[in-house]
VMD Tcl script that draws the C-alpha trace (Angstrom):
set ca {
  {-6.66 63.79 42.70}
  {-6.14 62.88 46.20}
  {-2.80 62.73 47.83}
  {-2.91 58.96 48.30}
  {-3.75 58.14 44.79}
  {-0.83 57.32 42.54}
  {-1.10 57.66 38.80}
  {-0.59 54.39 36.97}
  {1.35 54.02 33.73}
  {-1.00 51.48 32.51}
  {-4.21 53.21 33.47}
  {-6.23 54.78 30.53}
  {-6.97 58.48 30.30}
  {-4.97 59.42 33.40}
  {-7.09 57.43 35.91}
  {-5.52 56.42 39.08}
  {-5.10 53.23 40.88}
  {-5.21 52.82 44.69}
  {-1.89 51.88 46.17}
  {-2.45 48.04 46.72}
  {-4.22 47.49 43.43}
  {-0.90 47.17 41.63}
  {0.21 44.45 44.03}
  {-3.20 42.78 43.58}
  {-2.70 42.97 39.87}
  {0.71 41.40 40.12}
  {-0.48 38.70 42.36}
  {-3.43 37.96 40.13}
  {-1.27 37.96 36.96}
  {1.34 35.58 38.61}
  {-1.55 33.20 39.49}
  {-2.85 33.17 36.04}
  {0.60 32.66 34.48}
  {1.27 29.79 36.73}
  {-1.96 28.15 35.72}
  {-1.26 28.98 32.05}
  {2.20 27.61 32.30}
  {0.86 24.25 33.69}
  {-1.78 24.16 31.01}
  {0.70 25.15 28.25}
  {2.81 22.06 29.11}
  {-0.35 20.03 28.69}
  {-1.10 21.69 25.42}
  {2.47 21.16 24.36}
  {2.15 17.44 25.15}
  {-1.16 17.18 23.18}
  {0.21 19.00 20.22}
  {3.39 16.85 20.15}
  {1.19 13.65 20.41}
  {-1.03 14.86 17.60}
  {2.07 15.85 15.35}
  {3.46 12.27 16.03}
  {0.29 10.56 15.03}
  {-0.16 12.74 11.88}
  {3.39 11.92 10.98}
  {2.84 8.09 11.24}
  {-0.49 8.35 9.33}
  {1.30 10.33 6.61}
  {3.98 7.69 6.31}
  {1.29 4.96 6.08}
  {-0.58 6.75 3.37}
  {2.74 7.43 1.53}
  {3.83 3.88 1.75}
  {0.37 2.64 0.39}
  {1.02 4.90 -2.60}
  {4.37 3.20 -3.10}
  {2.67 -0.23 -3.66}
  {0.08 1.00 -6.17}
  {0.90 0.88 -9.86}
  {1.80 4.11 -11.62}
  {-0.98 6.12 -13.15}
  {-1.84 4.82 -16.55}
  {-0.56 1.34 -15.77}
  {-2.21 -1.83 -14.46}
  {-0.89 -4.73 -12.39}
  {-0.74 -8.51 -12.74}
  {-0.71 -10.69 -9.84}
  {0.43 -14.11 -10.92}
  {-0.17 -17.14 -8.61}
  {1.75 -20.28 -9.37}
  {0.33 -23.44 -7.81}
  {0.74 -27.14 -8.04}
  {-2.36 -28.46 -9.64}
  {-3.02 -31.33 -7.25}
  {-2.38 -29.71 -3.93}
  {-3.07 -26.02 -4.84}
  {0.15 -25.14 -2.90}
  {2.31 -22.35 -4.11}
  {5.30 -23.19 -6.26}
  {8.29 -20.99 -5.22}
  {11.07 -22.14 -7.59}
  {9.10 -21.32 -10.70}
  {9.90 -18.72 -13.38}
  {7.17 -16.63 -14.76}
  {7.63 -14.90 -18.12}
  {5.25 -12.02 -19.23}
  {5.11 -12.06 -23.02}
  {3.52 -9.87 -25.70}
  {1.06 -11.52 -27.99}
  {3.96 -11.86 -30.45}
  {5.94 -13.89 -27.83}
  {8.43 -11.06 -27.02}
  {9.53 -11.26 -23.34}
  {8.43 -8.19 -21.45}
  {9.76 -9.29 -18.03}
  {10.66 -12.34 -16.01}
  {9.42 -12.76 -12.40}
  {10.25 -15.13 -9.54}
  {7.45 -16.05 -7.19}
  {7.64 -15.76 -3.39}
  {7.25 -18.75 -1.08}
  {3.47 -18.67 -1.62}
  {3.90 -18.79 -5.42}
  {2.81 -15.05 -5.82}
  {4.60 -12.47 -8.05}
  {3.47 -8.92 -9.13}
  {4.31 -6.77 -12.00}
  {3.10 -3.30 -13.18}
  {2.34 -3.23 -16.93}
  {1.09 -0.90 -19.60}
  {-2.54 -1.62 -20.48}
  {-2.91 -4.33 -23.19}
  {-2.98 -8.02 -23.90}
  {-0.16 -10.28 -22.43}
  {0.51 -13.94 -22.02}
  {1.96 -15.38 -18.80}
  {4.10 -18.50 -18.99}
  {5.06 -20.25 -15.79}
  {7.72 -23.06 -15.95}
  {9.47 -25.25 -13.25}
  {11.91 -28.16 -13.77}
  {9.61 -30.59 -11.91}
  {6.40 -29.43 -13.74}
  {4.95 -28.84 -17.18}
  {4.82 -25.27 -18.22}
  {1.51 -23.44 -18.11}
  {0.46 -20.54 -20.35}
  {-2.46 -18.02 -19.59}
  {-3.65 -14.89 -21.40}
  {-4.72 -11.65 -19.78}
  {-5.72 -8.21 -20.75}
  {-4.25 -5.54 -18.39}
  {-6.45 -2.48 -17.70}
  {-5.11 0.80 -16.34}
  {-5.56 1.25 -12.56}
  {-6.68 -2.41 -12.07}
  {-5.03 -5.56 -10.81}
  {-5.66 -8.78 -12.75}
  {-5.10 -12.06 -11.00}
  {-3.96 -15.10 -12.97}
  {-3.70 -18.56 -11.49}
  {-1.17 -20.76 -13.14}
  {-1.56 -24.46 -12.12}
  {1.46 -26.53 -12.95}
  {1.06 -30.36 -13.40}
  {3.73 -33.01 -12.75}
  {5.86 -33.74 -15.77}
  {8.46 -32.38 -18.06}
  {8.02 -28.86 -19.50}
  {9.17 -29.48 -23.11}
  {6.98 -27.81 -25.89}
  {6.33 -31.37 -27.23}
  {4.96 -32.47 -24.00}
  {2.73 -29.39 -23.71}
  {1.27 -29.94 -27.20}
  {0.60 -33.58 -26.53}
  {-1.23 -32.65 -23.31}
  {-3.14 -29.95 -25.02}
  {-4.34 -32.32 -27.72}
  {-5.12 -34.96 -25.23}
  {-7.19 -32.59 -23.08}
  {-8.95 -31.26 -26.17}
  {-9.80 -34.80 -27.36}
  {-10.96 -35.80 -23.88}
  {-13.20 -32.66 -23.68}
  {-14.68 -33.44 -27.19}
  {-15.39 -37.07 -26.12}
  {-17.13 -36.04 -22.94}
  {-19.19 -33.47 -24.95}
  {-20.30 -36.25 -27.40}
  {-20.82 -38.71 -24.58}
  {-18.22 -41.22 -25.77}
}
mol new
graphics top color blue
foreach p $ca { graphics top sphere $p radius 0.5 }
foreach p [lrange $ca 0 end-1] q [lrange $ca 1 end] { graphics top cylinder $p $q radius 0.2 }
display resetview
């Protein structure tokens, strides 16, 4: 070793650094650190932005699961409309019934005449009624994981069972006459 060589604590196997190399090393490391510091703030910003986007996407996916029917159930979308104008009827009452006329649930449609219900798979009847219109009944078979859409078109008139029966007979007779050409 020469007199002007200084042993370095970080030098491997007892090698020595020239006096000035330590200062070069410190200067070089400070420059790298200052560049890394600037780029670390950029990385931090990008990571924060990505985390925010992932959080929002997770919330959207989670919310979409909220609106799906539970596994093993199906969904009914009932649309109540006025027969002439096809406009939604908002003040109607929709009853979902079993084939034995047992009420499963009662729904109130929104301003567009739409109402949804999650149901167990099987046959159901939907009955829509409104004070200004005659009642309408439709049948549907609900399947697991699927949404069945039922259009209930209400006609002007009273909604008594007698009026409904009379209308059904009248429509049946009219269809029969048209079929025979009378």
